[in-house]
C-alpha positions as CSV (number, residue, x, y, z in Angstrom):
1,M,30.6,57.6,173.5
2,S,31.1,55.6,170.3
3,R,27.7,54.0,170.7
4,F,26.1,57.5,171.0
5,I,27.9,58.7,167.9
6,N,26.9,55.6,165.9
7,T,23.2,56.1,166.9
8,A,23.3,59.8,166.2
9,M,24.9,59.5,162.8
10,T,22.5,56.6,161.8
11,A,19.5,58.7,163.0
12,L,20.7,61.8,161.1
13,I,21.0,59.8,157.9
14,L,17.7,58.0,158.3
15,L,15.9,61.4,159.1
16,L,17.5,63.0,156.0
17,V,16.5,60.2,153.7
18,Y,12.9,60.1,155.2
19,L,12.4,63.9,154.7
20,L,13.8,63.8,151.2
21,Y,11.6,60.8,150.2
22,T,8.4,62.2,151.7
23,G,9.1,65.7,150.4
24,V,7.3,67.2,153.4
25,F,9.3,69.5,155.7
26,S,6.8,70.5,158.4
27,I,7.7,70.5,162.0
28,T,5.4,67.6,162.7
29,E,7.0,65.5,160.0
30,F,10.5,66.4,161.3
31,L,9.6,65.4,164.9
32,V,7.9,62.2,163.8
33,G,10.8,61.4,161.5
34,A,13.4,62.2,164.2
35,A,11.6,60.0,166.8
36,V,11.3,57.0,164.4
37,A,14.9,57.6,163.2
38,L,16.2,57.5,166.8
39,I,14.3,54.4,167.7
40,V,15.4,52.6,164.5
41,S,19.0,53.7,164.9
42,Q,19.1,52.7,168.5
43,I,18.2,49.1,167.4
44,F,20.3,48.9,164.2
45,S,23.3,51.3,164.5
46,K,25.6,48.7,166.0
47,D,24.9,46.5,162.9
48,L,25.0,49.3,160.3
49,I,28.2,51.0,161.4
50,S,31.1,48.5,161.2
51,E,33.9,51.0,161.6
52,P,32.9,53.9,163.8
53,R,36.4,55.4,163.5
54,K,35.6,56.3,159.9
55,L,32.6,58.5,160.9
56,S,33.3,62.1,160.1
57,A,31.4,65.3,159.4
58,V,33.1,65.4,155.9
59,R,31.8,61.9,155.0
60,F,28.3,62.9,156.3
61,A,28.4,66.2,154.3
62,T,29.5,64.3,151.2
63,L,26.6,61.9,151.6
64,V,24.2,64.8,152.0
65,A,25.6,66.5,148.9
66,Y,25.2,63.2,147.0
67,I,21.6,62.7,148.1
68,F,20.8,66.3,147.1
69,R,22.4,65.9,143.7
70,Y,20.8,62.5,143.1
71,F,17.3,63.6,143.9
72,T,17.4,67.0,142.2
73,I,19.4,66.3,139.1
74,V,20.1,62.6,138.4
75,E,16.6,61.4,139.0
76,A,14.9,64.4,137.3
77,V,16.9,63.8,134.1
78,A,16.2,60.1,134.2
79,H,12.4,60.7,134.8
80,W,12.4,63.2,132.0
81,N,14.0,60.6,129.6
82,V,11.4,58.0,130.5
83,V,8.5,60.4,130.2
84,R,9.8,61.5,126.8
85,A,10.0,57.9,125.7
86,I,6.5,57.2,126.9
87,L,5.0,60.2,125.1
88,S,7.0,59.7,121.9
89,S,5.4,58.2,118.9
90,K,8.8,56.5,118.2
91,P,10.6,56.0,121.5
92,R,14.3,55.3,121.5
93,L,14.0,52.2,123.6
94,N,16.6,49.5,123.4
95,P,16.1,47.3,126.5
96,A,19.0,45.1,127.3
97,I,20.8,43.4,130.2
98,V,24.3,44.8,130.5
99,R,27.3,43.9,132.6
100,V,28.5,46.8,134.7
101,P,31.9,46.3,136.3
102,Y,32.7,48.0,139.6
103,E,35.9,48.8,141.5
104,L,34.4,49.1,145.0
105,R,35.8,47.4,148.1
106,S,33.1,48.1,150.7
107,E,29.7,46.3,150.8
108,Y,28.2,49.6,151.7
109,S,29.6,51.1,148.5
110,V,28.2,48.3,146.4
111,V,24.8,48.6,148.0
112,M,24.8,52.4,147.5
113,V,25.6,52.1,143.8
114,A,23.1,49.2,143.3
115,N,20.4,51.1,145.0
116,S,21.2,54.3,143.1
117,I,21.0,52.4,139.8
118,T,17.8,50.7,140.7
119,N,16.1,53.9,141.9
120,T,17.0,55.6,138.7
121,P,14.1,55.3,136.2
122,G,15.2,53.1,133.2
123,T,17.6,50.9,135.1
124,V,17.3,48.0,137.5
125,V,20.1,45.9,139.0
126,L,19.2,42.3,138.6
127,D,22.3,40.7,140.1
128,V,25.5,41.5,141.8
129,D,28.4,39.1,141.1
130,E,31.0,39.7,143.8
131,G,33.4,37.2,142.2
132,S,33.7,39.1,139.0
133,K,32.9,42.5,140.6
134,S,30.1,43.1,138.2
135,M,26.4,44.1,138.4
136,Y,24.0,42.9,135.8
137,V,21.6,45.7,135.0
138,H,18.4,45.9,132.9
139,W,18.8,49.1,131.0
140,L,15.9,50.6,129.0
141,F,18.0,52.8,126.8
142,A,21.1,50.6,126.1
143,D,23.2,52.2,123.5
144,V,26.6,50.9,124.3
145,F,27.7,47.4,125.4
146,E,31.5,47.6,126.1
147,D,32.0,47.3,129.8
148,S,33.9,50.6,130.2
149,E,31.3,52.5,128.2
150,V,28.4,50.9,130.0
151,K,30.1,51.8,133.3
152,K,30.5,55.5,132.2
153,K,26.8,55.8,131.4
154,V,25.2,53.7,134.1
155,S,27.3,53.8,137.3
156,E,30.5,55.9,137.1
157,E,29.0,58.9,138.9
158,F,27.4,56.7,141.6
159,E,30.6,54.8,142.1
160,H,32.6,58.1,142.5
161,W,30.3,59.3,145.3
162,A,30.2,55.8,147.0
163,K,34.0,55.9,147.2
164,L,34.0,59.4,148.7
165,V,31.4,58.4,151.3
166,F,32.6,54.9,152.2
167,E,36.1,54.2,151.0
168,R,38.4,57.0,151.8
């Protein structure tokens, strides 16, 4: 039963991400996405889900809420800032590589935060230093350099959601 739940949860997450990334919600896309998600999850779910006892509808709903917020608000604001900088005659660019400390325990949480930062226009994670629990991020609009301030602006919201999904 546990193997079935692992596969189903992995397939649901993959299908949701696929539909959100493609932005197409037709029945054909849903069926193709579901078939591919089931095949991929059948192959990889045992490697992706290390603690099946932590799977829950609440965690899944939290992940869905995060994905919805990320794609509708966080990315839209970041895209707008980059577009505004591109179209501006005097863009407020201040590119820098900043250290972003994190307080995450799970590898999944670190990956979620690093991917969220990298997928957000204007920021790219260059390195993750597990020893010092820091990410090094190229930030296009760097306006603070103190670790706590950088964390607030670059990763705090992502880290909050990652803890809700993977660490409670």
